[in-house]
C-alpha positions in Angstrom: -103.5 -52.0 -175.4 -105.9 -54.1 -173.4 -106.0 -54.1 -169.6 -107.6 -56.6 -167.3 -108.5 -55.0 -164.0 -109.2 -57.2 -161.0 -110.9 -56.8 -157.7 -109.7 -59.8 -155.6 -112.1 -61.4 -153.0 -114.5 -64.3 -152.5 -118.1 -63.9 -153.5 -119.1 -66.6 -151.0 -118.3 -64.2 -148.1 -120.9 -61.6 -149.2 -123.6 -61.2 -146.7 -127.2 -60.7 -147.9 -127.9 -58.4 -144.9 -124.7 -56.5 -145.2 -125.3 -52.8 -145.5 -121.9 -51.8 -146.8 -120.5 -55.2 -148.0 -118.4 -55.6 -151.1 -121.3 -57.2 -153.1 -123.1 -53.8 -152.8 -120.3 -51.7 -154.2 -118.8 -51.6 -157.7 -115.0 -51.2 -157.5 -114.9 -47.4 -158.1 -111.1 -47.2 -158.2 -110.9 -49.7 -161.1 -113.8 -48.0 -162.9 -111.9 -44.7 -162.7 -108.8 -46.3 -164.1 -110.9 -47.9 -166.8 -112.3 -44.5 -167.7 -108.8 -43.0 -168.0 -107.6 -45.9 -170.2 -110.7 -45.8 -172.4 -110.3 -42.0 -172.9 -106.9 -42.8 -174.5 -108.4 -45.5 -176.7 -107.4 -48.6 -174.7 -109.6 -51.6 -174.1 -110.5 -52.6 -170.5 -112.2 -55.5 -168.9 -113.0 -55.8 -165.1 -113.3 -59.0 -163.0 -114.8 -58.7 -159.6 -114.1 -61.8 -157.6 -116.7 -60.9 -155.0 -119.3 -61.2 -157.7 -118.4 -64.4 -159.6 -116.4 -67.6 -159.4 -113.3 -67.6 -161.5 -112.0 -71.1 -162.4 -108.5 -71.2 -163.8 -109.7 -71.9 -167.3 -111.9 -68.8 -167.3 -109.1 -66.6 -166.0 -106.8 -68.0 -168.7 -109.3 -67.0 -171.4 -109.3 -63.4 -170.1 -105.5 -63.3 -169.9 -105.1 -64.5 -173.5 -106.5 -61.3 -174.8 -104.9 -58.9 -172.3 -101.6 -57.0 -172.5 -101.3 -56.2 -168.8 -103.2 -56.8 -165.5 -104.1 -54.3 -162.8 -105.3 -55.3 -159.3 -106.6 -53.2 -156.4 -105.6 -54.5 -153.0 -107.2 -54.1 -149.6 -105.3 -55.5 -146.7 -108.3 -57.8 -145.8 -108.1 -59.2 -149.3 -104.4 -59.9 -149.3 -104.7 -63.7 -149.3 -107.0 -63.6 -152.3 -104.7 -61.2 -154.1 -101.7 -63.5 -153.5 -103.6 -66.5 -154.8 -104.9 -64.7 -157.9 -101.6 -63.2 -158.7 -99.9 -66.6 -158.4 -102.4 -68.1 -160.9 -101.9 -65.2 -163.3 -98.1 -65.7 -163.4 -98.6 -69.5 -163.8 -100.7 -68.9 -166.8 -98.6 -66.1 -168.3 -95.2 -65.5 -166.6 -94.4 -62.6 -168.8 -97.6 -60.5 -168.4 -97.0 -57.4 -166.3 -99.0 -57.3 -163.1 -99.6 -53.9 -161.5 -101.1 -53.6 -158.0 -102.5 -50.5 -156.2 -105.1 -49.6 -153.6 -104.9 -48.9 -149.9 -102.5 -51.8 -149.0 -100.0 -50.5 -151.5 -100.5 -46.9 -150.5 -99.9 -47.5 -146.8 -97.2 -50.1 -147.1 -95.5 -49.0 -150.3 -92.6 -51.2 -151.4 -93.5 -53.8 -148.8 -96.6 -54.6 -151.0 -94.3 -56.1 -153.6 -93.0 -58.4 -150.9 -96.5 -59.3 -149.7 -97.5 -60.0 -153.3 -94.3 -61.5 -154.8 -95.8 -62.1 -158.2 -96.6 -58.4 -158.7 -94.2 -56.4 -160.9 -95.2 -52.8 -160.1 -96.9 -51.1 -157.2 -98.8 -47.8 -157.6 -99.0 -45.6 -154.5 -101.8 -43.1 -154.1 -104.1 -42.0 -156.9 -103.6 -44.0 -160.1 -105.6 -42.2 -162.8 -102.7 -40.4 -164.3 -100.1 -42.9 -163.3 -101.8 -45.7 -165.3 -101.4 -43.6 -168.5 -97.7 -43.2 -167.7 -97.4 -47.0 -167.2 -98.9 -47.5 -170.7 -96.0 -45.5 -172.0 -93.6 -47.8 -170.1 -95.3 -50.9 -171.4 -94.8 -49.6 -174.9 -91.2 -48.9 -174.3 -91.6 -45.2 -174.3 -90.8 -44.4 -170.7 -88.7 -45.7 -167.8 -90.3 -46.7 -164.5 -87.7 -44.5 -162.7 -89.3 -41.5 -164.3 -92.9 -42.3 -163.3 -94.4 -40.7 -160.2 -95.8 -42.8 -157.4 -94.5 -46.3 -158.3 -92.3 -49.0 -156.8 -91.0 -51.7 -159.1 -88.8 -54.7 -159.3 -85.3 -54.4 -160.8 -83.9 -57.9 -160.7 -83.7 -58.7 -156.9 -84.1 -55.1 -155.9 -87.2 -53.0 -155.2 -86.8 -49.4 -156.5 -89.0 -46.4 -156.5 -89.9 -43.9 -159.2 -90.4 -40.2 -158.7 -92.4 -38.9 -155.7 -96.2 -39.4 -156.0 -98.4 -36.5 -157.0 -101.7 -35.7 -155.5 -104.6 -34.8 -157.9 -105.8 -31.3 -156.9 -108.6 -30.9 -159.5 -111.0 -33.8 -159.1 -113.4 -32.3 -161.6 -110.7 -32.9 -164.3 -111.2 -36.7 -163.9 -113.7 -38.5 -166.2 -116.7 -40.2 -164.6 -116.1 -43.9 -163.7 -116.7 -46.3 -166.6 -119.6 -48.0 -165.0 -120.5 -50.0 -168.2 -117.4 -52.2 -167.4 -119.4 -53.9 -164.6 -122.8 -54.1 -166.3 -122.4 -57.9 -166.2 -122.7 -57.8 -162.4 -125.7 -57.1 -160.2 -124.7 -55.0 -157.2 -128.2 -55.0 -155.8 -128.2 -57.4 -152.9 -129.7 -54.9 -150.5 -131.7 -55.9 -147.4 -134.6 -53.5 -147.9 -137.2 -52.8 -150.5 -138.1 -55.0 -153.4 -135.3 -53.7 -155.6 -137.5 -53.7 -158.7 -135.9 -50.4 -159.8 -132.9 -50.4 -162.1 -129.4 -51.5 -161.0 -127.2 -50.2 -158.1 -124.1 -48.2 -158.6 -121.9 -45.9 -156.4 -120.0 -42.7 -156.6 -117.6 -40.6 -154.6 -117.7 -36.8 -154.4 -114.5 -36.1 -152.4 -111.2 -37.7 -151.4 -109.8 -37.6 -147.9 -111.5 -36.4 -144.8 -111.2 -33.0 -143.0 -111.3 -34.8 -139.6 -108.6 -36.7 -137.8 -110.1 -39.6 -135.8 -107.3 -41.5 -134.1 -108.5 -45.0 -135.2 -109.0 -44.1 -138.9 -106.5 -45.3 -141.5 -105.9 -42.0 -143.3 -103.8 -41.4 -146.4 -103.0 -38.0 -145.0 -101.0 -39.8 -142.2 -98.6 -41.3 -144.8 -98.8 -39.1 -147.9 -97.2 -35.7 -147.7 -99.6 -33.1 -149.3 -102.6 -35.3 -149.1 -105.6 -33.2 -148.1 -109.4 -33.2 -148.1 -110.4 -32.4 -151.7 -113.9 -32.1 -153.1 -115.5 -32.0 -156.4 -117.7 -29.0 -157.3 -121.5 -29.3 -156.8 -122.0 -28.8 -160.6 -119.7 -31.7 -161.4 -121.4 -34.0 -158.9 -124.9 -33.1 -160.2 -123.8 -33.7 -163.8 -122.6 -37.3 -162.8 -125.8 -38.0 -160.9 -128.0 -36.9 -163.8 -126.0 -39.3 -166.0 -126.4 -42.1 -163.4 -130.2 -41.4 -163.2 -130.6 -42.5 -166.8 -129.6 -46.1 -166.1 -129.5 -46.8 -162.4 -132.2 -46.9 -159.7 -130.0 -46.8 -156.6 -126.9 -44.8 -155.8 -124.5 -45.4 -153.0 -122.6 -42.2 -151.9 -119.4 -43.6 -150.5 -117.5 -40.5 -149.3 -116.0 -40.6 -145.8 -118.3 -37.7 -145.1 -120.5 -36.6 -147.9 -122.1 -33.8 -145.9 -118.9 -32.3 -144.5 -119.5 -29.2 -146.6 -123.1 -28.4 -145.8 -123.2 -25.4 -148.2 -122.1 -27.7 -151.1 -124.6 -30.3 -150.0 -127.5 -27.7 -150.1 -126.5 -26.7 -153.6 -126.3 -30.3 -154.8 -129.8 -31.2 -153.5 -131.3 -27.9 -154.7 -130.1 -28.7 -158.2 -131.3 -32.2 -158.1 -134.7 -31.0 -157.0 -134.8 -28.7 -159.9 -134.0 -31.6 -162.3 -136.6 -33.9 -160.8 -134.5 -37.1 -160.7 -135.9 -40.6 -159.8 -133.2 -42.5 -157.9 -132.7 -43.9 -154.4 -129.8 -42.4 -152.5 -127.9 -44.3 -149.9 -125.4 -42.1 -148.0 -122.8 -44.4 -146.5 -120.8 -42.0 -144.5 -122.0 -38.9 -142.5 -121.0 -37.3 -139.3 -123.7 -36.6 -136.7 -122.5 -32.9 -136.4 -123.6 -32.4 -140.1 -127.2 -32.8 -139.1 -129.4 -30.0 -140.5 -133.2 -30.1 -140.7 -133.5 -28.0 -143.8 -130.8 -30.1 -145.6 -132.4 -33.4 -144.4 -135.8 -32.2 -145.8 -134.2 -31.6 -149.2 -132.5 -35.0 -149.0 -135.9 -36.7 -148.3 -137.5 -35.0 -151.3 -134.7 -36.0 -153.6 -134.9 -39.6 -152.6 -132.4 -40.4 -149.8 -133.4 -43.7 -148.3 -130.5 -44.5 -146.0 -127.9 -42.6 -144.0 -125.0 -44.2 -142.1 -123.3 -42.7 -139.0 -119.9 -43.5 -137.5 -121.0 -43.4 -133.9 -118.2 -45.5 -132.4 -119.0 -45.2 -128.7 -121.7 -44.4 -126.1 -119.1 -42.8 -123.8 -118.1 -39.2 -124.1 -114.6 -39.8 -122.8 -114.0 -42.5 -125.4 -115.3 -40.2 -128.2 -112.9 -37.5 -126.9 -110.0 -40.1 -126.9 -110.8 -40.9 -130.5 -110.8 -37.2 -131.3 -114.3 -37.6 -132.8 -115.2 -34.0 -131.8 -118.9 -34.9 -131.3 -121.1 -35.3 -128.3 -123.6 -38.0 -127.2 -126.4 -35.5 -127.5 -125.4 -34.8 -131.2 -125.6 -38.5 -131.9 -129.1 -38.8 -130.4 -130.3 -35.7 -132.3 -128.9 -36.9 -135.6 -130.4 -40.4 -135.4 -133.8 -38.9 -134.3 -133.9 -36.5 -137.2 -133.0 -39.2 -139.7 -135.7 -41.4 -138.3 -138.2 -38.5 -138.5 -137.3 -38.3 -142.2 -138.0 -42.0 -142.5 -134.5 -42.7 -143.6 -133.1 -46.2 -142.9 -130.4 -45.5 -140.2 -127.2 -47.4 -139.8 -124.7 -47.0 -137.0 -121.2 -48.4 -136.5 -119.6 -49.0 -133.1 -116.0 -49.8 -132.1 -115.3 -51.7 -128.9 -111.8 -51.9 -127.3 -110.3 -48.4 -127.1 -107.2 -48.4 -124.9 -109.0 -46.5 -122.1 -112.1 -48.7 -122.3 -113.2 -50.8 -119.4 -116.0 -53.4 -119.3 -118.3 -50.7 -118.0 -117.5 -48.5 -121.0 -118.4 -51.3 -123.4 -121.6 -52.1 -121.6 -122.5 -48.4 -121.9 -121.8 -48.4 -125.6 -124.1 -51.4 -126.1 -126.9 -49.9 -124.1 -126.5 -46.6 -125.9 -126.7 -48.4 -129.3 -129.9 -50.1 -128.2 -131.4 -46.8 -127.0 -131.0 -45.3 -130.5 -133.6 -45.8 -133.2 -131.3 -47.5 -135.6 -132.4 -49.9 -138.3 -129.0 -51.5 -138.7 -126.0 -51.6 -136.5 -122.5 -53.1 -136.6 -120.2 -53.7 -133.7 -116.5 -54.4 -134.3 -113.3 -54.7 -132.3 -110.8 -51.9 -132.5 -108.2 -52.5 -135.2 -104.8 -50.9 -135.2 -104.3 -50.4 -139.0 -101.4 -48.8 -140.8 -102.2 -45.2 -141.6 -104.0 -44.6 -138.3 -102.7 -42.5 -135.4 -103.2 -45.4 -133.0 -101.2 -47.7 -135.1 -98.3 -45.2 -135.3 -98.4 -44.7 -131.6 -98.4 -48.4 -130.9 -95.4 -48.8 -133.2 -93.5 -46.0 -131.5 -94.2 -47.6 -128.1 -93.0 -50.9 -129.5 -96.3 -52.7 -128.8 -96.6 -53.7 -132.4 -93.9 -53.8 -135.2 -94.0 -51.9 -138.5 -94.4 -55.2 -140.3 -97.7 -55.9 -138.7 -101.0 -54.9 -140.2 -104.5 -54.8 -138.9 -103.6 -55.7 -135.3 -106.7 -56.3 -133.1 -106.9 -54.7 -129.7 -105.7 -57.2 -127.1 -104.8 -56.6 -123.4 -102.0 -59.3 -123.7 -100.1 -56.9 -126.0 -100.8 -53.8 -124.0 -103.4 -52.7 -126.6 -106.4 -52.2 -124.3 -107.9 -53.7 -121.2 -109.6 -56.8 -122.6 -108.4 -59.7 -124.6 -109.3 -60.0 -128.3 -111.5 -63.0 -127.4 -113.3 -61.0 -124.8 -113.9 -58.2 -127.2 -115.1 -60.6 -129.9 -117.6 -62.1 -127.4 -118.9 -58.6 -126.6 -119.3 -57.7 -130.3 -121.1 -61.0 -131.2 -123.4 -60.7 -128.3 -124.1 -57.0 -129.0 -124.9 -57.8 -132.6 -127.2 -60.7 -131.9 -129.1 -59.0 -129.1 -129.5 -55.8 -131.2 -131.6 -57.6 -133.8 -133.4 -59.9 -131.4 -134.8 -57.3 -129.0 -138.6 -57.3 -128.8 -138.7 -53.5 -129.1 -136.6 -53.6 -132.2 -138.6 -56.4 -133.8 -141.9 -54.6 -133.1 -140.6 -51.3 -134.4 -139.4 -52.9 -137.7 -142.8 -54.7 -138.2 -144.6 -51.4 -137.7 -142.3 -49.6 -140.1 -142.6 -52.4 -142.7 -146.4 -52.1 -142.7 -146.2 -48.3 -143.0 -143.9 -48.7 -146.0 -146.2 -51.5 -147.4 -143.0 -53.6 -147.9 -142.1 -56.7 -145.9 -138.9 -57.5 -147.8 -136.7 -56.1 -145.0 -138.4 -58.4 -142.5 -138.0 -61.4 -144.8 -134.3 -60.8 -145.3 -134.0 -60.0 -141.6 -135.2 -63.5 -140.7 -132.6 -65.0 -143.0 -130.0 -62.9 -141.3 -131.3 -63.8 -137.9 -131.0 -67.5 -138.7 -127.3 -67.0 -139.4 -126.8 -65.3 -136.0 -128.6 -68.0 -134.1 -126.8 -70.9 -135.8 
């Protein structure tokens, strides 16, 4: 059989200066499904709408040679997913459309209502489920007997057997990265990017921590836990990646959560003498370790991202971050000492936050030696503890997704518009500070590479317009 796998989105929304934007990340979930299907002899093609325009005629050509379509759905891409699924069914009303991803996992059968043209919804991990769905498509198995699916039966939405969590992540094949060779996931804001292509990988699923704002599968899936691949399995994949790619995004929620495993990984990579740029998207400040960071520097780590969230200890405690302001300072300082590019994310609008809290967070962000920063308003998302509490207190309904903090709904002390004004001002002022600009110019000359400054000016022009 041939599967067409789709990542919905709009490539026009990709930001050149975005550190973690969709144009920087191959769709790992689809690549994993592709690997499973190919291991059983099936053909796979992937379309990433963040990376190319897809006129109706072009989509029609892809559908002509496909037996089924799979689509990963993020809640922020729901409009694009609805539009694309509608076009698919207009072109071929009989082709089976399978959806999966976070939106489906958190909202389950409701996803089939949100995307009315979809036939089947996969909840949770889909690698083994997709092989069971192949049997269904061949008439060899009933949907009612497949784990982790919801499906349409005339006017009803029914469920299959309870989903199963994959315990042994080492048993999964490495993502089929060749399926997106046609795309260039290399729009990064630093360095000349003359080295080979960019790809990404994940070494664990889930997170051992329980921050209240985070949309966690563990809050909605029984038995979902933090699972990690072995150091040996990770190193094997990185060595394979090193043969073809020059830059690797590590996209775990917290790649350094197990510091013993991290030491083993970097020790083995040093033994093998690889030549690749590592970008660690997610790390906690309490995983800071000088010896480990030294190894990371020698291996080729170029960037590390921290979820900082707030410059107020009481807000960090409210979020259940279990870190201190001093740990944040020390982590950023050490990363800077290693000459890593540093990225920090901040959330404004916690229910206990006042204007004074927000001003403190902005000042705190400016005091840190960060190369990149992002400021966003608090979002109550399905799967988060804050969302569940707000539903329980009848401040939002179960039918609402991604509700922004807003005092008019009892979700904080400031309106959404006031929070948006703070985030916009914080972002703009962060990059236009004289101390920041002088620091970046100095670092650029030390690196003998002005590309970050060049791209930074392009980004600045968008902020000032």
